[in-house]
C-alpha positions in Angstrom: 94.1 98.1 140.5 97.4 98.0 142.5 98.8 101.1 144.1 102.4 101.6 143.1 103.3 102.9 146.6 101.7 99.9 148.4 103.3 97.0 146.6 106.9 96.6 145.9 108.2 95.6 142.5 109.7 92.3 143.6 106.5 90.9 145.0 104.3 89.2 142.4 101.0 90.9 141.7 98.8 87.9 142.8 100.6 87.6 146.1 100.4 91.4 146.7 96.7 91.4 145.9 96.1 88.5 148.3 98.0 90.2 151.1 96.1 93.5 150.6 92.8 91.7 150.8 93.9 90.1 154.1 94.8 93.6 155.4 98.5 93.1 155.2 101.1 95.2 153.5 103.1 93.3 150.8 106.8 93.3 151.5 109.6 91.8 149.5 111.5 91.0 152.8 109.2 88.1 153.6 108.8 86.9 150.0 111.5 84.8 148.5 111.2 84.4 144.8 112.2 80.9 143.5 115.0 81.0 141.0 113.9 79.1 137.9 116.5 76.7 136.6 116.9 76.9 132.9 116.2 73.5 131.5 117.2 73.7 127.9 116.0 70.1 127.2 112.4 70.9 128.1 112.3 74.5 127.0 110.0 75.1 124.0 111.4 76.1 120.6 114.9 74.9 121.4 117.1 72.5 119.5 116.2 68.9 120.0 112.5 69.5 120.8 111.2 69.0 117.2 110.2 65.5 116.3 112.9 63.8 114.2 112.3 62.1 110.8 112.1 58.3 110.5 115.3 58.4 108.4 117.2 60.1 111.2 116.0 57.6 113.7 116.9 54.7 111.5 120.3 56.2 110.7 121.0 56.6 114.5 119.8 53.0 115.1 122.1 51.5 112.4 125.1 53.6 113.6 124.6 52.5 117.2 124.1 48.9 116.3 127.2 48.9 114.0 125.2 47.9 110.9 126.4 50.8 108.6 129.0 48.7 106.8 126.8 45.7 106.2 123.9 47.8 105.0 126.2 49.9 102.7 127.5 46.7 101.1 124.0 45.4 100.6 122.9 48.7 99.1 125.9 48.6 96.7 124.8 45.2 95.4 121.2 46.2 95.1 122.0 49.5 93.4 124.6 48.1 91.0 122.4 48.9 87.9 122.2 52.6 88.9 125.9 52.7 89.8 127.4 51.0 86.7 124.7 51.9 84.3 121.8 49.8 82.9 123.7 48.3 79.9 126.6 47.4 82.0 124.4 45.9 84.7 122.8 43.6 82.1 126.2 42.0 81.5 127.7 42.1 85.0 126.9 41.5 88.6 128.8 41.8 91.9 129.4 38.4 93.4 131.6 39.0 96.5 133.3 41.6 98.7 136.1 40.2 100.7 138.8 42.3 102.4 138.0 45.5 100.3 138.1 43.6 97.0 134.8 43.7 95.1 134.5 40.8 92.6 132.3 41.4 89.6 131.3 38.6 87.4 130.8 39.5 83.7 129.0 37.6 80.8 132.1 37.5 78.7 135.8 38.3 78.8 135.2 41.2 76.5 132.8 42.8 79.1 135.4 42.1 81.8 138.1 43.8 79.9 136.0 46.9 79.1 135.0 47.2 82.7 138.6 46.9 83.6 139.2 50.1 81.6 136.4 51.8 83.6 137.8 50.6 87.0 138.9 54.1 88.3 135.6 55.7 87.5 133.6 52.9 89.1 135.8 52.9 92.3 135.5 56.6 92.6 131.7 56.5 92.3 131.5 53.6 94.8 133.7 55.6 97.3 131.5 58.7 96.8 128.1 56.9 97.2 129.0 54.1 99.7 132.0 55.1 101.8 131.1 52.7 104.6 131.2 49.7 102.2 135.0 49.6 102.4 135.6 48.9 98.7 139.3 49.5 97.9 139.7 47.6 94.6 137.6 45.8 92.0 138.3 42.6 90.1 136.3 41.8 87.0 136.2 38.2 86.0 134.8 36.5 82.9 132.4 33.5 82.9 133.4 30.3 84.5 135.0 27.8 82.2 134.2 24.1 82.5 136.6 22.1 84.6 137.8 18.6 83.8 138.8 18.0 87.4 136.2 15.9 89.2 136.5 14.3 92.5 138.9 14.6 95.4 141.9 13.0 93.5 143.2 14.6 90.4 146.1 13.3 88.3 148.4 15.9 87.0 148.6 16.4 83.3 147.0 18.2 80.4 143.6 16.7 81.0 141.5 14.9 78.3 143.6 16.4 75.5 146.4 13.9 76.0 144.1 10.9 75.1 143.2 12.2 71.7 145.1 10.4 68.9 
């Protein structure tokens, strides 16, 4: 055991024991204690030491690469059934997103008109779920109608109706 009068409090116990065994008196004058630098990055139980989740790593990767907007737009298209509802999704599908305008193609003009009435609700839900997609407005269009205009040259007029009778 260490004598309190023989060793000074600033000298570590292992060094004091070594010096006493060699027949020397431990003294704090000759012993300089190294100051420990506090390294928060490597200290245990500090923030940032716990392993991150895969989702956090992927979120950081997509943010650093600038893919957030593109992935958000793709997710909007893929989750259209959940966003608009299953019945609505059976009769409509998003076809393009250009300049903040989302174009949704519907099975009939009646579905397009009904979704037109629900426009504010759908835009609000898109803004809440997918803010990075950049959707500012929605346009609902009906089915494509057949065109009588074929080829690079088209003559003006009413089309095939002017040849009847």
